[in-house]
N, C-alpha and C positions, 0 to 999 in steps of 0.2 A: 520470406517465410510465408507468403500468401496471407498477409495480415490486412489485405485491402478491405475485407468485410468489416474488420474492427475499425479501421480508420474511416470507412464510409459511415458506419454507425455513429462514430464520434462526430463527424461533420454534420450528419443529419440532426443529431442532438443539439449541436451548436446552432444550426439554422433554426430549429424549432424553439430554442431558448428565448428568442425575442418575440415570440408570438404571445397573444393573450392567454391568460391562464385557462380559459374555457377550451382552448385548442390543445394546450400542452397537458392538461390534467389527465385526459384519457390515455394519452401516450405514456405518461409517467406511471399510471396505474398498471397498464399492461406490461410495461418493462419491469417494474419492481415486483409485481405480484405473480407474473407468469414467466416471462422470458428469462430473467436472471435466475430464479430458482430452478427452472427446467435445465438451463445450461449447467449450473453447478451440480445438480443431481446427476446429469449425464457424465460430467467430468469425474465425479466421484465413483461412478460405476467402473472406471478403468483403474482405480487405485486398489492394489492388493497389499494391505498392511502386513500380511504374513511374510512378505519378503524381508521385513525388518528383523525377523528372527535370525536371519543370516548375519553373523558378526561383521562380515565384509560390507554388506549393504547398510547395516546400522551404523557402522563407522563412517562410511561415506556420507550418510544422511546427517549425522552429528557434525561432521566437518563442514558440509555445505551450509548448514544452519549457522554454525559458529562464524564462518567467513562472511555470510550474508549479514548477520547482526552487527559484527564489528565494522564492516565496510560502511553500512548505512549510518550507524551510530557515529563513527569517526568523521565521515564526510559531512553529515548534518551538523555535528558539534563544531567542527572547524569552520564551516561556512557561517554558522550563526555567530561564532566568536569574531570572525572577520567583519560581521555586520554589527559588532559591538554589543551583542547580547551578553547577559551575565552567564556564569558557568552553568547554573541550573536551568536557565532559559535555554541555553545551547544544548544541554542534555535532553531537555524536553523536545526540542526540534529533532535532534538525532534519533530519539526514541520514537517519535511520531512517524518518521520516515521509514521505520521498520515495518509498518503496516503495509505489506505488499499486496496481498489479496488477489483480486481477480485478474489483473494484467498478467501476472506470472502464470496463472492457471490457463488463460487464453493462449499464451505463447506455448506452454507445455502441451496443451491439447492439439494445437496446430502442429507442433513438432512430432507428436505421437502419430497423428493422422498422416503426416508426410513420410513417416518412417525414419525421421531424424533421431527421435528419442526412443529408447527401449522402454518397456513397461516399468523397469526398475528406475530408470532415470526420470520418467514421468512421475512416478510415485514420490521420488525424493523431492522433486520441484514442488509438487502439490503439498506435501507434508511441510516443506520449508515455508511455503506461502501461508499455510494455516497457522503453523507455530508462531511465525513472526507477527502475523496479524493479531493473534490472541495475546501475545506478550506485550505488544505495543501499548495498549491501553493502560495496564498497570505500571509500565515503565514511565509513561508520560505523567500519570497521576503522581507517582513517587517523586519525580523531578519537580513537578508543579507545586507540590507541598513545600518544597524548599525555596521556591521563588518568592522574592519580596515584590509586591505589586509595583513599587516605584524603583526597583533595582536598576540604577544607572540609566534610566530612560527619561530623565528630566529634559534632555535635549529634544526628544520627540514631543513631550507635553508642551514645551515652549513653542516648538514649531507649529503644533496643532493649534495652540491658542492664537498665535500670530496669524495663521492662515484663516481662522474663523473670526478674527477681529475681536477676540475676548481678552 
């Protein structure tokens, strides 16, 4: 899907990550203060929310959001349970994975520019990315409130103490 620029930017960031702060700070400032907002604003210009007035489009959008939330929540929850986290810790992991955000918007923008996505499909993916990102924070917070700080993790505390010689 012509995501070479995205992967190149990621690799450049990784390469710069080990540089002194005086080298990385200006790049970080330009990226977060200029490039990311400009990209997101230009991506938003292609979104026509009036399409959601159509029951068919709205139904597809709700369906896509529901499947996206359930898939990430269930996958994260089951993976965390396999890692022996508690139920609520696992729910927090699954909830946190729902914050999709920019990667989906990058893929949708690329798909739109290549003619793979229609305007409606693009809008649905962007709305899904925004809705799931906005709802992830409150979902994680709700699950975290139910977590006990020591819930079933004495094995990790013991391992950490042994590792540090305490």
